[in-house]
N, C-alpha and C positions, 0 to 999 in steps of 0.2 A: 519542606513540605509538610502540611499537616497530616496526622494519622489517618487511615481509613475509619470510617463511622458507619454504623448501621448494618443491618443484615444483608444489605446488597452490596457491602465493601465499597461505598462511595468514597473515592479516594481523590483529593486534588491533584491534577496533572497538568503537565505541560504539553498543550495539543496543538498541532499543526494541521490545519484544514486546507487541503489543496483542491479548490473548487473550480470545475471545468464545465460551466454552462454560460452561454452567451446571453441568456435572457434573465435579468434580475427577479421577474415575477414568475419564473417557472416553479414547478415543484422542487427542483434540485436547489433553487434560491431559498424557498421556504425551509427546506430541511437544514441548510447551512445555517440559517438564522436562527432555527429551533436549537440546534445543537450547541451554537455559540452562546445563546442565552442560557441554556440548561447548564452548561459547563461552568460558566461564570458565576452563576447563582450557587453552584456547588463548590466553589472556591478554587477552581481550576484556572489557569492562565491559557489564553487561546489566541493564537495568530491565524489569520485567514490569508492565504495567497489566492486571491481571485484572478485567475490567469487572464480571462478575457479583458476585465477591467484594468489590468496591468499591461495589457498588450504584450503578453509574453511571446517572446520569439521562439518557436518550436524548433527551428531548424538548428542542427548540430553540426558544426564544422569549425574553420578557424576562428570564426567569430566567438568562440567560447573563450579564447585565450588572450592574454596580453605578453604571454612568453612564446618563444619558438624553439623546439628542439631541432627538427629537421625541415629547414626551409625548402628543399627540393621536393618533397612530397608529403602529403598528409596521412599519417598513421595516427588514427584517432587514439588508440590506447596508449601509445607512446607518447603523444601530447598531453594527454590527460595525466599520466603518471609524472610527467615533467612538471607540469602546472601545479600539481598536488605537493610536489617537493619544493616548488619556489614561489608559492602564493601567486600563481600565474592565471587565475581565472578572472573573468571580467568581473566588475563590481557587482553588477545586476546578478550574475551567476553565484558569485560568492555570497550574495545576501541569501539566495535560496538554500545553498549549502549550509550556511549557518543556522538558518530555521530548522532544517532537518537535524543538525547536530544538537540543536537546543531542546527539541521536543523528546518527550518520552511516549507521545503517542501520535500517530499519524493517521489522519482521515483522508481518503481519496474520494471525493464527491463528484460523481459523473453520470451521465446518461449512457447506456449502452448503445454504441453506434457500430453497426457492421460487426457485432460479436466482439467489439473491444472498446477501448478508450477512445475519446475524441483525439484527434491529432495533436491538440495543444497540449493535452496531458500527457501523452506518449512522448511528445517532445521535451516536456519538463522532466520526465523520467530520463530520456536519452542524455540530457545535458547535466543534469544535477546528480544523477547516480553514476559519477564518474570514477575511474580507476584511482585508487588512492584515497578515495572519500567515502565510497560505498562498498567497495570490495576490492579484492587484489591479495596476491601472496596466499592463495587457498584460504581466504577468510570468506567462508560461505555457510549458509544454513545454521547449524547450532554453533559454529564458531565465527559466525558472520560479524560484520562491523557494527550492525545495529541490533546485537543480542542484548535483551533486556528491555527493548522498547516493543510497543504493540502497534498493529496496524489493522485498519478496518477499510474495506471497500463498501461505500454506501452508494447504492446504485438504483437508478430508475430503468425500467425496461417498458418498451413500447406495448408488447403483447401481454396477454393474460398468463397466470401463473402455469395452467395446464399444458401451454404450448412449450414451456421451458421444464418439462419433466421427462422421465424415463420414456414415456409413451408419446410425449409431444414431438413435433416435427423438428423443433429446434434443438432437442436435446436437454440433458439436465444443465440449470445455470451454473452448478459447480464445475462442470467440464468446460464450460465457456469461460469461466473466470480463473480457471487453473493457471493459464500463462501468467497471469497478474500475481495471484495469490502465492504460487510456487515459484515462477520463473523470475519475479522481481522482488516481492516482499520478503518470502520465505528464503530465497537465495542470499539475500543481504542480511538475514539474521533476525528480522522482525518475528515476534510471535504474532501469527496471522489470526484475527479474530473471524469467526464465520460471518460472511457478508450479510449486510442488511439490504434487501431487494424489495423495491416497491414496484409491483406490476401493473402496467396500464394506468398510471395516474390521471390521464386525460379521459379515460373510459369509465372512471369509477365515481362514486357520490361525493359530495363534500364531506359527509359524515365519515365516509371511509377514509378520505384523505386526512381528516382530522385525527382519526384513530391511528393511522400510520405514524402521523407525527408524535402522538403520544407515546407509542411503542418506541419510537426513534429516540425521544427524549429520555426514556427511562433507560435505554441501552447505553447511550453516550455517557451518561453519569456513572455507570456501573461497568465501564469497559474492562477495569482490572479483573473483574471476576466473570466476565462474559465467556462463553464457549468458543474454543479455538480449534484451528485445524492442525492436525498433527503433521509434523515435518520429518524429514529424514534426519538421521543421527549419523555424523560422519564416521563414528567408530564402527558401523556396521558395514562399511565399504571399504574394498581393498585399495591398493595404490592406484589402480586403474579406474577408480570410482565406480566399481561394479559390486553389487551386493555380495558379501561373503557368504560361501556355502555353510549352511548350519552344520555343526558337527554331527556326524552320524552315530547314533547310539548302537552299541553292541549288546545291549542288555537283551537277554533271551535268545540270542543267536546260537549259542552253543559253541563248541569247537569248529575251527575251520581247517 
């Protein structure tokens, strides 16, 4: 990889964009095209998994595997562990796992549906983030499998920004995206970049949409220096994964 250049620390990266929108002419489509062009122009390598175009199957069950550990019942994590140890994932699923292992930066591009990811993207997570490949054996957060990699949620939201605030009826967007940023990306070891959110793309002007694309272009080429969401440090937690009590100071208490 080439060294970082410029004040914004623009570094060539290996980027996987997982795109989850069924309409190529959507604003999500424009964002993925903008990011791909900007990254490649900056010297980065980019792979796009366009889930709808791939007709990706989101259902996670025995169709994930070409191996069988327990034929009498399906225990998903047992089968994932066995498949991880014996190259037992289907070729289509293994290809996505290989992309995830290859990249140093992951971008999830999706519209917010029912306060979460579209089912096809959640299914991609369910199937690709398998035990033995994305987590397991107490590998999580700052000792997770993907430590050293960065991840970004790039999201469009139907409502306007004030609706997703502390005073808005839907609550803060950070709280809505917490299960993804903390429970999936952070949990598996990614350094999680603060999300890029476009509010109400169908309700704003062409000039505003162009402005958002310009901001997004600037963000993606500088992802190595973009602000991140702080995650937990496993050393701060006890064997039960509960935050350790801070040592009590005795300074100034006098004799007891």
